[in-house]
C-alpha positions in Angstrom: 3.2 3.1 -23.1 4.5 -0.2 -24.5 8.3 -0.6 -24.6 8.3 -1.3 -28.4 6.3 1.9 -29.2 8.6 3.9 -26.9 11.7 2.7 -28.8 10.0 3.3 -32.2 9.2 6.9 -31.3 12.6 7.5 -30.0 14.2 6.2 -33.2 11.9 8.4 -35.3 13.0 11.4 -33.3 16.6 10.6 -33.8 16.0 10.0 -37.6 14.1 13.3 -38.0 16.8 15.1 -35.9 19.5 13.7 -38.1 17.7 14.7 -41.3 17.2 18.2 -40.0 20.8 18.5 -39.0 21.9 17.5 -42.5 19.5 20.0 -44.0 20.7 22.7 -41.6 24.3 21.9 -42.7 23.4 22.2 -46.4 21.5 25.5 -45.7 24.5 26.8 -43.9 26.8 26.0 -46.9 24.4 27.8 -49.2 24.0 30.8 -46.9 27.8 31.1 -46.1 29.5 33.5 -45.9 27.3 35.9 -43.9 27.1 39.4 -45.4 27.7 38.2 -49.0 25.7 39.9 -51.7 22.2 38.6 -51.9 21.7 35.8 -54.4 19.2 33.0 -54.9 21.5 30.4 -53.3 22.2 32.3 -50.0 18.6 33.4 -49.8 17.6 29.8 -50.1 20.2 28.8 -47.6 19.0 31.5 -45.1 15.3 30.3 -45.6 16.3 26.7 -45.2 18.4 27.4 -42.1 15.6 29.4 -40.4 13.0 26.7 -41.2 15.4 24.0 -39.9 16.0 25.8 -36.6 12.2 26.2 -36.1 11.7 22.5 -36.9 14.4 21.5 -34.5 12.8 23.7 -31.8 9.5 22.0 -32.4 11.1 18.6 -32.3 12.8 19.4 -28.9 9.6 20.9 -27.5 7.7 17.7 -28.6 10.3 15.6 -26.9 10.2 17.5 -23.7 6.4 17.5 -23.6 6.2 13.8 -24.3 8.8 13.0 -21.7 6.8 15.1 -19.1 3.6 13.3 -20.1 5.3 10.0 -19.7 6.5 10.9 -16.3 3.0 12.0 -15.3 1.6 8.7 -16.6 4.2 6.7 -14.7 3.5 8.7 -11.5 -0.3 8.1 -11.9 0.3 4.5 -12.6 2.5 4.1 -9.5 0.0 6.0 -7.3 -2.8 3.7 -8.6 -0.7 0.6 -7.8 0.0 2.0 -4.3 -3.8 2.7 -3.8 -4.6 -0.8 -5.0 -2.0 -2.4 -2.6 -3.3 -0.4 0.3 -6.8 -1.5 -0.5 -5.8 -5.1 -0.7 -3.8 -4.9 2.5 -6.8 -3.3 4.3 -9.1 -6.1 2.9 -6.6 -8.7 4.2 -6.6 -7.1 7.6 -10.4 -7.0 7.7 -10.6 -10.7 6.6 -8.1 -11.7 9.2 -9.9 -9.8 12.0 -13.3 -11.4 10.9 -11.6 -14.8 11.0 -10.2 -14.1 14.4 -13.6 -13.1 15.8 -15.2 -16.2 14.3 -12.5 -18.4 15.8 -12.8 -16.6 19.1 -16.6 -17.1 19.4 -16.4 -20.6 18.0 -14.0 -21.4 20.8 -16.4 -19.8 23.3 -19.2 -22.0 21.9 -17.1 -25.1 22.1 -16.1 -24.3 25.7 -19.7 -23.8 26.7 -20.6 -27.4 25.7 -17.2 -29.2 26.0 -15.1 -28.1 28.9 -12.3 -30.6 28.2 -9.7 -28.6 26.3 -6.6 -30.3 27.6 -3.4 -30.1 25.5 -5.1 -27.7 23.1 -2.8 -25.3 21.2 -4.2 -21.7 21.4 -0.8 -19.9 21.3 -1.0 -16.3 20.2 -4.8 -16.3 19.9 -7.2 -13.6 21.1 -9.3 -15.1 23.9 -9.9 -11.9 25.8 -13.1 -11.7 27.7 -14.0 -15.4 27.1 -16.0 -17.3 29.7 -13.8 -20.4 30.4 -14.9 -21.1 34.0 -14.0 -24.5 35.2 -12.5 -25.6 31.8 -9.9 -28.3 31.7 -6.8 -26.7 30.1 -4.3 -29.2 31.3 -0.9 -28.8 29.5 -2.5 -26.4 27.0 -0.2 -24.2 24.9 -1.2 -20.6 25.6 2.1 -18.9 24.8 1.5 -15.3 24.0 -2.3 -15.7 24.2 -4.5 -12.7 25.0 -6.6 -13.7 28.0 -7.3 -10.2 29.3 -10.5 -10.1 31.3 -11.2 -13.8 30.7 -13.1 -15.8 33.3 -11.0 -18.7 34.3 -12.4 -19.1 37.7 -11.9 -22.7 38.9 -10.2 -23.7 35.7 -7.7 -26.5 35.6 -4.5 -25.1 34.0 -1.9 -27.3 35.6 1.3 -27.6 33.6 -0.1 -25.3 30.9 2.4 -23.0 29.0 1.5 -19.4 29.5 4.8 -17.7 28.7 4.4 -14.1 27.6 0.6 -14.4 27.8 -1.5 -11.5 29.0 -4.1 -12.1 31.7 -4.7 -8.5 32.8 -7.8 -8.3 34.9 -8.5 -12.1 34.3 -10.4 -14.0 37.0 -8.2 -16.9 38.1 -9.9 -17.3 41.4 -9.7 -20.9 42.7 -8.0 -22.0 39.5 -5.3 -24.6 39.5 -2.1 -23.3 37.9 0.3 -25.9 39.5 3.5 -26.1 37.5 2.4 -23.5 34.9 5.1 -21.7 32.9 4.3 -18.0 33.3 7.6 -16.5 32.2 7.1 -12.9 31.2 3.3 -13.2 31.5 1.2 -10.1 32.5 -1.2 -10.8 35.4 -1.7 -7.2 36.3 -5.0 -6.7 38.1 -5.9 -10.4 38.0 -7.9 -12.2 40.6 -5.6 -14.8 42.3 -7.7 -15.5 45.4 -7.5 -19.2 46.1 -5.3 -19.8 43.1 -2.9 -22.7 43.2 0.5 -21.5 41.9 2.7 -24.2 43.4 5.7 -25.1 41.3 4.7 -22.4 38.8 7.5 -20.5 37.0 6.9 -16.8 37.8 10.1 -15.5 36.2 9.5 -12.0 35.0 5.8 -12.2 35.7 3.9 -8.9 36.2 1.6 -8.9 39.2 1.0 -5.2 39.8 -2.5 -4.8 41.2 -3.2 -8.5 41.2 -5.3 -9.6 44.2 -4.6 -12.7 46.4 -5.7 -14.0 49.8 -4.5 -16.4 52.4 -5.7 -19.4 50.3 -3.5 -18.5 47.4 -0.7 -21.0 47.1 2.6 -19.5 45.8 5.7 -21.3 44.6 8.2 -22.2 47.3 10.3 -19.1 48.2 8.2 -16.6 46.3 7.3 -13.4 48.3 4.1 -11.9 46.9 4.6 -8.8 49.1 7.5 -7.8 46.9 5.8 -8.4 43.5 3.3 -5.5 43.5 0.3 -7.9 44.2 -2.2 -6.8 46.8 -3.1 -9.1 49.7 -6.7 -9.2 50.8 -7.5 -9.8 54.4 -10.1 -12.6 54.3 
């Protein structure tokens, strides 16, 4: 309901109510005092008073009904707005997910034909399960990137930034991660056999279930036996 219409109806109600109140006052004067001998004036006053009371009751009932209907309309309008917002949010999420899938497989296509990806910025992206074997990712920004299950066997990742990245179950066998920043990264279950991790920053890295062998090169002073990684006898 428009604001102007709402104000107009409210003003009409007040005007009608005021008129009925004046009529009721006049009827009361005509009818007063109660118990007086019947006359045309007090009978008219009684009739007017009764009619005015009925009219006021109807006016109040109409006001209460219209107020309730307005509340229902407002509630329905709010519910419709909420449904529309949820639908728009769901559509945005679907569009974003489609865009991420397109980007992910476009990157896979690019990596298949051009393995030189040095200094590329893929921070926070979903690259899980991608085949990036022997790719050159020198000094790449992979902060917070999802590389779970990715094949990075033989990849060149020297001086890349992998802080807070997830590489759970990733194949990093024979990969070069010299000088890589792996602060807070998750390498649980990753293959680190033959991996070069010299000068890498392994602060807070998760290595539970990661596999390594005698060819794996760790940063100076790092003890893989105390990290949860599993040494293979080869």
